[in-house]
C-alpha positions in Angstrom: -11.2 -23.1 -6.5 -10.1 -19.6 -5.6 -12.5 -17.1 -3.8 -12.5 -13.3 -5.7 -14.1 -10.6 -3.7 -15.2 -8.0 -6.1 -16.0 -4.0 -5.4 -17.1 -1.5 -7.3 -20.2 0.3 -7.6 -20.8 0.3 -11.3 -23.3 -2.5 -11.7 -21.9 -2.6 -15.0 -18.7 -3.2 -14.1 -19.4 -6.0 -11.5 -21.7 -7.9 -13.9 -18.6 -8.1 -16.9 -16.1 -9.1 -13.9 -18.7 -11.4 -12.3 -19.4 -13.5 -15.6 -15.5 -13.3 -16.9 -14.2 -14.8 -13.5 -16.8 -17.6 -12.8 -16.3 -18.4 -16.6 -12.3 -18.9 -15.6 -13.3 -21.4 -12.2 -13.4 -18.7 -9.5 -15.7 -18.5 -6.8 -17.3 -14.5 -7.0 -18.8 -12.7 -4.3 -19.5 -9.0 -5.0 -20.4 -5.8 -2.9 -20.6 -2.2 -4.0 -19.2 -0.1 -1.3 -16.1 0.0 0.2 -17.2 -0.2 3.8 -18.7 -3.5 3.0 -15.6 -4.6 1.3 -14.0 -4.2 4.3 -16.2 -6.4 6.5 -16.1 -8.5 4.3 -12.7 -9.2 3.6 -12.1 -9.1 7.4 -14.7 -11.9 7.8 -13.9 -13.8 5.2 -10.7 -15.7 3.5 -10.8 -14.5 0.2 -7.5 -15.3 -3.1 -8.0 -12.3 -4.4 -9.8 -8.5 -4.0 -10.7 -6.3 -7.2 -11.2 -3.2 -5.7 -12.4 0.0 -7.3 -10.8 3.0 -6.3 -13.6 5.5 -6.3 -16.5 3.5 -3.5 -19.3 5.2 -1.6 -19.1 4.7 2.3 -15.4 4.3 2.3 -12.8 4.7 -0.7 -10.6 2.2 -1.8 -7.2 3.7 -0.6 -8.9 3.3 2.9 -10.2 0.0 2.4 -6.6 -0.9 1.1 -5.1 0.7 4.2 -7.3 -0.3 6.8 -6.9 -4.0 5.5 -3.3 -4.0 6.2 -3.2 -2.4 9.4 -5.3 -4.9 10.4 -3.0 -7.6 9.0 -5.0 -8.9 6.1 -2.7 -10.2 3.3 -5.3 -10.9 0.8 -3.7 -9.9 -2.6 -5.5 -6.3 -3.8 -5.9 -5.2 -7.5 -6.8 -1.9 -7.4 -9.1 -0.4 -10.2 -8.9 2.8 -10.9 -10.0 5.5 -14.0 -7.0 7.9 -12.2 -3.9 7.6 -15.1 -1.6 9.8 -12.8 1.5 7.9 -11.6 1.9 9.7 -8.4 -1.6 8.0 -6.9 -0.5 4.8 -8.5 2.4 5.0 -6.5 0.6 6.0 -3.7 -2.0 2.9 -3.9 0.8 0.4 -4.0 2.7 1.8 -0.9 -0.6 1.7 0.8 -0.3 -1.9 0.4 -2.0 -2.7 -3.2 -0.4 -5.0 -4.9 -1.7 -4.1 -8.5 -3.5 -1.7 -10.3 -5.4 -1.3 -13.3 -6.5 1.6 -15.0 -10.3 1.9 -16.5 -11.5 0.9 -19.3 -9.4 -2.6 -18.9 -10.5 -6.1 -21.3 -11.7 -8.7 -18.7 -8.6 -11.0 -20.2 -6.2 -8.2 -18.9 -7.8 -8.7 -15.1 -7.6 -12.6 -15.1 -3.8 -12.0 -16.7 -3.2 -9.5 -13.8 -4.8 -12.0 -10.7 -2.6 -15.2 -12.2 0.8 -12.8 -12.2 -0.2 -11.9 -8.4 -0.7 -15.7 -7.4 2.5 -16.3 -9.0 4.4 -13.4 -7.3 2.9 -14.5 -3.9 3.9 -18.1 -4.5 7.2 -17.5 -5.1 6.9 -15.2 -2.3 5.5 -17.9 -0.1 8.6 -19.9 -1.1 11.0 -18.2 -0.2 9.8 -17.2 3.2 10.4 -21.0 4.1 14.2 -20.9 3.1 17.0 -20.9 5.2 17.2 -17.4 6.7 20.8 -15.6 4.9 23.6 -15.2 7.3 23.9 -11.8 8.7 25.8 -10.4 11.4 23.8 -9.2 13.8 23.0 -9.8 17.7 21.2 -13.0 18.9 17.8 -12.7 18.2 14.7 -14.8 17.4 14.3 -15.5 14.3 12.1 -13.5 12.5 13.6 -10.4 14.3 16.8 -8.8 13.2 18.5 -6.3 15.3 21.0 -3.7 14.1 22.6 -0.6 15.9 20.4 1.9 14.0 17.1 -0.1 14.4 15.8 -3.5 14.8 13.1 -5.1 12.2 10.2 -7.9 14.0 9.3 -9.6 10.3 6.6 -11.6 12.0 4.5 -8.6 14.1 5.6 -6.0 10.9 7.4 -3.7 13.5 10.4 -1.6 12.8 11.8 0.3 16.2 14.6 2.1 17.2 15.5 2.2 21.2 12.6 0.4 21.4 10.3 3.5 19.7 8.6 2.8 16.8 9.5 3.6 13.3 6.4 4.4 10.9 7.0 2.8 8.0 4.3 2.7 4.8 3.6 -1.2 4.1 5.7 -0.6 1.2 8.5 0.7 2.6 8.3 -2.2 5.2 8.5 -4.5 2.6 11.6 -2.9 0.6 13.4 -2.9 4.1 12.5 -6.5 5.0 13.9 -7.5 1.1 17.2 -5.5 2.1 17.3 -7.5 5.3 17.1 -11.0 4.2 19.7 -10.1 1.5 22.1 -8.6 3.1 25.8 -7.6 1.9 24.3 -8.7 -1.6 24.2 -6.0 -4.7 20.9 -5.7 -5.3 19.8 -4.0 -8.9 16.7 -1.6 -8.8 15.0 -3.8 -11.2 16.0 -6.8 -8.7 13.9 -4.8 -6.4 11.4 -3.9 -8.5 10.8 -7.7 -9.1 11.0 -9.0 -5.4 9.0 -6.0 -4.0 6.3 -4.6 -6.1 6.2 -7.6 -9.3 7.4 -7.8 -12.5 4.9 -5.7 -13.7 6.9 -2.2 -12.9 9.6 -3.6 -14.8 11.4 0.3 -15.8 9.7 2.3 -13.3 13.0 2.8 -11.2 12.3 5.7 -9.9 9.5 4.3 -7.8 12.6 2.0 -6.1 14.6 5.3 -5.9 12.2 7.2 -4.1 11.5 4.7 -1.5 14.8 3.9 -1.1 15.2 7.8 -0.6 12.2 7.4 2.6 13.6 4.7 4.3 16.9 6.4 4.7 15.1 9.3 6.2 13.7 7.1 8.7 16.2 4.4 9.6 20.0 6.3 8.8 21.1 8.5 11.6 22.4 10.8 8.5 20.5 10.0 5.2 22.9 12.2 3.4 26.0 9.6 4.6 24.0 6.1 4.6 25.2 3.1 6.4 23.2 0.6 6.5 21.7 0.7 2.7 24.4 1.7 0.4 24.7 2.9 -3.2 26.5 0.8 -5.3 26.8 3.3 -8.4 25.7 1.5 -11.6 24.4 -1.3 -10.3 22.0 -0.8 -7.4 22.0 -0.9 -3.8 23.2 -3.0 -0.7 21.9 -3.3 2.3 24.5 -3.6 5.2 23.1 -3.7 8.3 25.4 -1.7 10.8 25.6 -3.9 14.1 27.1 -2.4 17.5 30.7 -3.1 18.1 30.0 -4.5 22.3 
């Protein structure tokens, strides 16, 4: 039985979600503030967290950020009364897996959890597939070393000459997705599906924005990128420049 942590300070919403989740076969725990949610998510294993944006003690964004910093990868469905696209993008950048704008129907919540579950299954299957052949210097299986940076997929770090490059969780995930598919042309839609999930098809500006941010951080000259190339009319291609020594 899959286990869900529901976090909202509105008792009516918690009651509604709890009833429908249990009816659909989920085991449910509920808390009403962000600090309690953070502490429970650190101590317990959940299959999903349904997390409200506006919470007492610690808001949903801070909870998400802190959990991802602690390497807690439990999928998070963010609930928000805010309908601003920029706010939603920030939530996804910090590590939320999906979002729903209030008011919502319980059936949509259940559908979103199932969609997240499918994406996680595909992601986990991909992680066990044979790594693509990339022209990199010898390194461990989870470390890819390039001329401009080194990415450690296991420890979630990116460094340049042993100095850390600070990426947001989504920037790291996007870079990892590129690295594991080096030399392949990837459409914006493919990147949306692979990194953000199938629910965001059409929001190609999100991809362009994150690629631009990545270039600012990993390219010597972001205006003339040599690692993440634009393939006009198609999307992007990661080349991963290596030392010639």
